[in-house]
N, C-alpha and C positions, 0 to 999 in steps of 0.2 A: 185576573191579571191586571185589567184596567183599574180596578179598585185599589189594588196594592200599589200600583205605580203612581196613581194620582192622589193617594192618601185620603180617600173618601170611603164611606160605607158602601157595601155591595149594592144595596137597593138604589142608592143615588147614582152609582156608576151605571147600573142597568138602564135607568131612566134616561141618562144622558146618551147612551149608545142608541137606544131605541128612537130617541128624538133625531139623532143623526141619520138613522135608517129612513125615518119618515121624510126627512128633508132631502133625501137622495144623496147625502154626503158620504154615508157609510153603507156598505153592503155586507150581507152575511156570506161567509165562506161556505160554499155548498159542500165541500169535502169533509169539514170537521164542524160538528155542532158547537155553537157557543163561540166560534171564532169569527171575527169581523175584520174587514179591510176597508180602506178608503175607496170610494167608487171610481176615482181616477187619480193618477199620480199628480196631476195639477192641483187637485183639491188638497191632497196631502201636503204638497209643497207650500200652497198658499196658507194653510193653517199653521204649518211649522214656522214659516217666516214671520208670522205675526207675534210669535213668542220671542221674548228677549233672549240674548245669548246665554246669560247665567241661568235663566229659568230652563232653557233647553238642556243645559248641562245637568241641572238638578233632576229633570225628568228622566234623562238617560240613566243617571245614577239609580233612580228608583226602579226603572225598568230592569236594570241589571240585578238589583236586590231581589226583585220578584222572580226573575229567571233563575237565580242561583238555587232556589228551592227545587227547581225542575232539572237541574244540571245532571244529565246522564252520561256526560263525557263524549257524546257523539260530536262529529265534526260540525254538524248543523248548530248544535247548542253552544259549543265553545266559540264558534264563529260569531253567533249572536251576542254572546257575552263580551267578546273582544270588541265588537262594534260599539256597543253601548258604553262600555267602560272607557274606550278611547275618547268618545265625545263627552263623557262626564268628567274628564281630567281637570278642566278649569275649576271645578268645584271640589272634587274629592282627591285631587292630586294624581300623579302619573303612576304610582306604584302598582295599584290594582290593574290598571290598563296594561302595563308592561307584562305582568304575570299572565293575564288573560291572552294577550297577543302571542306570548311564548307558547302557551298551551295550544292555541289555534294553529300556530305554525307547525308544531310537532304533529298534531292530528292531521293536518293537511299533507305533510310529508309522508306520514304512514299510509295515507290514502293515495299516494303517488300523485298528488296535486301540487306539483312543485311551484307553479306560478302563484297559487294561493298561499303556499308556505312562505314564499319570498315576500308577498304583499304584507303578511302579518309581521314579518321581521322588520320591514321598513316602518310599519306602524309603531312597533315597539321602540325602534330607534328614534322616531319623532317624539315619542313620549320621554325617552331618556334625555333628549336634548333640552327639555324644560326643567330637568332636575337642577339643583344648585351646582355650580361648577366645583370640581374637586375630585378627590380620589374615588369616592363612592360612585360618582357618575361615570368616571373612566372605567371602573371595574364593571359596571352594568353594561356599558357599551361594548367592552371587550368580550363579555359573555355572549352578547348578541352577534358580534362580528365573528368570533372564533368558535365558541362551544356550540352555537347553533348554526354555524357554517354558512353565513350569508354568501361569502364568495363562492363556495361550492354550489349553493343553490342557484345563484345567477348563472354559473357555468353550465348547470344541467338544463336550465331553461333557454339560455341564449348562446352558450359556448364559452370556453375558457378565455378566448381572446377579446371578448367585449371589454371596453374601457371600464365599465362598472366593476368587473371582477378584479382587475388590478387595483382599482381605487379602494375596494373593500379591504384587500390584503395590505395595501400601503397604509391605510388608516389604522388597521389593527396593529401593524408594526410600530407605528408611532405611539399607540397606546401601551404597547408592551414595554416601552422604555421606562415608564413609571411603575409598571406592575411588578416586574421582577420575578415572574413565574416562568420557569423553564418550559413547561408544557405549552404555554401560550406562545412563546417564541418559536417553538417547534411547529405549532399549527400554522403560524404566520409564514415562516420560511418554506414550509412544505407547500402551502398554497401558492407562494410566489414561484416555487420550482414548477408547479403544474402549469401556471400561466406561461412561463418562459418556454417550457417544453412544447405545449400545444401551439404556441405562436411560432414555433420553429427557431427560437433564439437559443440555440444549443450552448453556445459559450456562456450566455447568461444563466442557463440552467445549471451548468457546471459550477459557475461562480457561487450560486445559491447553495449548491451541494457542499462546496468548501466551507461556507459559513455555517452550515448545519454540523459539519465535522468539528469546526472550531467550537461551536456551542456544546457539542458532546464532550470535548476535552475540558472545557471550562467548568461544566456542570457535573462531569462524571456520570452522565445519563446515557445508558446504552440505546435508548430510544432515539436520541438525537444522532448518535453515530450510525444507527441503522438507516435513518432517513437520509443522512449524508452519503452513505455508501450507495444506496439505491439511486439517489439523484445524480451523483457523479458517474456511477457505472452506466446509467441509462444514457446520459449525455455522451460519454466516451464511446459507447457503442455506435450511436448515430453519427458521431464525428469520424468514425472509421478506425478508432483505436481499440481493436477487438480484445487484445490480450489484457489491456488495462481494464476494460469493461468487465471481462470475465473475473479478474481478480477482485475488483470492488464488489461485484454482485455476488460472488461466492462468499465473500466476507459478510455481506448483508444477509444472505440466506442462513449462515451459521448463527448470527445473532437473532434473527427472526425465529428460528427453530428453538433456540435456547430460551427465549422469552415466553413463547407460547401463551400469550396473554390475550384473551378474547376482546378486552377493551381497546386493544390497539387498532381494531377495525374502525372504530369511531375516530380515533386520533389521526389515522392516515387516510381515512375515507375509503379504505379497502384493506383486505387482509395483507399485511406486509410479507407473509410467507409466499403468497401468490405473486405479489408485485415483484419481489426480488428475483423470482424464477422466470417471470414472463419475458424478460429480455435476456437473461442468462442462458436460457435454452437455445436461443438463436446465436448468441456469441459462441457457445461451446460447439455448436454444429458447424458454424462457419470456420472455426479454428481446426476443424477436422476431427473432433472428438465425438463420442457417442452421446447423443442427446435424448434418445428415446426413453431412457430411464426417468429423466425429469418429466417428460410428457406424461408417462404412465403415473408418476407421482401426482402431477397436477390433476389428472383425470380422477384419481382416487380422492384427492382433496376436494374436488368439486362436490362429490357426494356427501361430504361432511360440512360443507359451508352453509351458513345461514345468512349470508350476505349476498344479495343479487349482483352487486357491482363486482365483487370478487369473483363470482362465478363467471360473469361475462369476460372479465380480464383473463381468467384461465383459458376460456374457450378461444379468445382472441389470440393469445400467445401461441396456442396450439395451431391455429389457422395460419399465423405468419410462418411457422416452421414448415407447414405443408406447402405454402407458397414458395419458400426458398428452395425446398426440395423438388419443386415442380410436380407435386402430387395433386393434380387438378381434381381428380375424382373425390378424394377424401376431403379436400379443401371445400368443395361445393357442398358436400354433406354437412360439414361443420358450420358453414356459413348460413345455411338454412336454419339450423338450430339457434345459432347466435342471433340472427335477425329476429326470430320469433320471440326469444326471451327478452331481447333489448326493447322490442316494440311493446311488450307486455308491461314494462315499467316506464316506458316513455323516455328511454335514454338514447337520444338521437345520435350522438357521436358513434355509439356502437352499432346502431342501425346502418349508418353510412359505411362504417368499416366492413360490416358484413356484406353490403352491396358491392364494395370494391372487390372483395375476395370472390364473390359469386360471379361478377362480371368477367374477371380474368379467367376463372375456372371454366366458365361457359365458352369463352373464346378458345381456350386450349383444347377443349373437347369437341370443337367443330362448329359450335354456334357462334361463329365469329362476328356476324353483323349484330346480333342481339347482345352479345357480350360487350362489344365495343360501345354500343348505344347505352347500355346500363352504366358502364364506366364513365362515359361523358356526362350523363345525367347526375351521377353521384359526385363527380368532381365539381360540377356546378353548384350542387347543394352544399358541398364542403366550403366552396368559395363564399356562398351566401352566409354560412355560419362562421366564417372567418377562421376555419380550422385548417392550418397549414402544416401541421406536423407530418413528417414523412413525405413531403410534397414531391421530391425527386423520384422516390420509389413509386408513388402513385401514378405519376406521369409516365414512368417507365412501363407500368402495367398497361396503361392505355396504348402506348406506342407499340408494345408487343401485340396487343389485340388488333390494332390497325394494320400491322404488318401481316398478321395471319389472315386478315380480311382483304388482303391484296390491295392495300391503299398505301403504297410506298411513300408518296410525297407527304401525306398526312402523318404517317408514322415518323418520318425524318424530322418534320417540323415539331412533333411532340417530343421526341427524344432530345432535340436541341433545346427545347424549353426546359426539359428536365435538367440538362447539363448547366443551363443558366441558373436554375434554382440552386444547384450545388454550389456554384460560385457565390451566390447571394447569401446562402444560409449556412454553408459548411457541412451540410448533411451528406457525408461521403460514403456511408456504409454500402450503398447500392451503386456507387460509381463504377466499379469494375463491370457490372452487368450493363450499365447504360452504354459504356464504350463498346462492349461486345455486341449489344443489340444494334447499335448504330452501324457497326461493321457488317452484321448480317443483313441489315436493310440495304446498305450500299451494294453488297455482293449480290443480293437477290434482285435489286432493281436493274442492274446492268448499266446504270447511267454514269457511274463514276469510275468504273474499272476496278481492278483488284488492288491497286496500290493503296488507295485511301482506305479500303476495307482492312487491308493488312495493317495499316498504321493504327486503326481503331483497335484491332485485336491486340496489338503490341502494347497499346496504352492500357487496355483492360488487364493484360497480363502483369504489367508493371504495377498497377494500382492494387491488384489482388495480392501480389507478393509483398508489397509494402504493408498491407493490412494484415497479412497472414491468413487470408480467406481462402482456404484450400479448395472448396467446391467451385468458387468463382475462378480460381487459377486454372483448375482442370478444364472448365468450360472454355476459357480463353485459349488454352493450349489446343483444345480440339478444334475450335473455330480457325485458329491460325494454321493448323495442320491441313485443314480442308482447303483453305484458300491457296496455300502453298502448293498443294498437290495439283490443283487446277492450273496454276501458273507453270 
């Protein structure tokens, strides 16, 4: 290896290495015969710094040439090649380094090492930046930004709401202007929808969904229409417009089933047949229709999925339905499975979602103190990750756990915080339950009398009727009837 990289005959290379061993500069690697390393990192750095920049680049290029004969496709080997070709770019140009960095990123992602995958994409982008300005450079960067999903990689390592995620999709959208490729526009807009949704900016998410629908009409591409219907339908659901959400998501489901294209998993970052149903099932149930058939279909689909994120999404949607139904036992069972699978692939947002479900289920089944503590810890972790989607509902889960734990003042403060979040973000789908829960807290505390509790129940009833949320309406009616009976 040393001989090939330094362009000398083998015997001369051996003599130089042995001289280094004698001088204490180089040591033999005890694990692998014939492999050597510098005796100390400072020695290595001192030797390296004495070499001129262009000569360093030339040596890195030669090392890469020597390594290419041993390239077995492993993450270790492709990472080595990417490293040396990146540093060789001043001499050999950026093309080889970009290709090697792409290979390393893909290998790292396959090994579920998302931080490393992101690092190599940034390395490839740095090399693309030294290409001559023009269409070819823009297309190369577009491939890195979209086809290799830089924005989604950052979201998996740090969360959708980190500024770098939005910046990656914004940059990709600017590049799309000159590219004129519909699929690239779709990937960009879909990424921007995900950023807006996870940041709790539901009106922005709906706006991006409308842009996707416009793109679908302009390009006559059903994939864009599918993405637009999912985006708009999802935003409409959380904004409390359940019937519109159902109609959009039902339309999305019909398109997703008709396309049945496995490559769409890569395009949307999950199986669209699962995504379209994940919110639809809750909209249908809240509107008073039968949703278990969709849940059963999702369960069967999980067994056929070859994409872990889609599997997690199917399990999560099933969990949300169990939560809305108040089925704590089945929710906890599903949350344990969801958390284990999410932890296995390092998908932290799903781990936190599973912990929220489990904490609420524990509190509902009697472990009130432990459940409330888990909910508080998980909400703190969500704050640290800047994940604010469904914030009013998540605070409502904690408020209910605190109420069950006989902490009325804490519960009232938490439910008031949830109501403030509704006003801030417009996330209204859980608003009827928040008003009802506040009424139950007031009634149980005995501090405020029945009139304020009754007013909360009436607000809950009015909001549930406006949304068409049948189960929430029935719960509000029952709570109002109880407080009226006492009066």
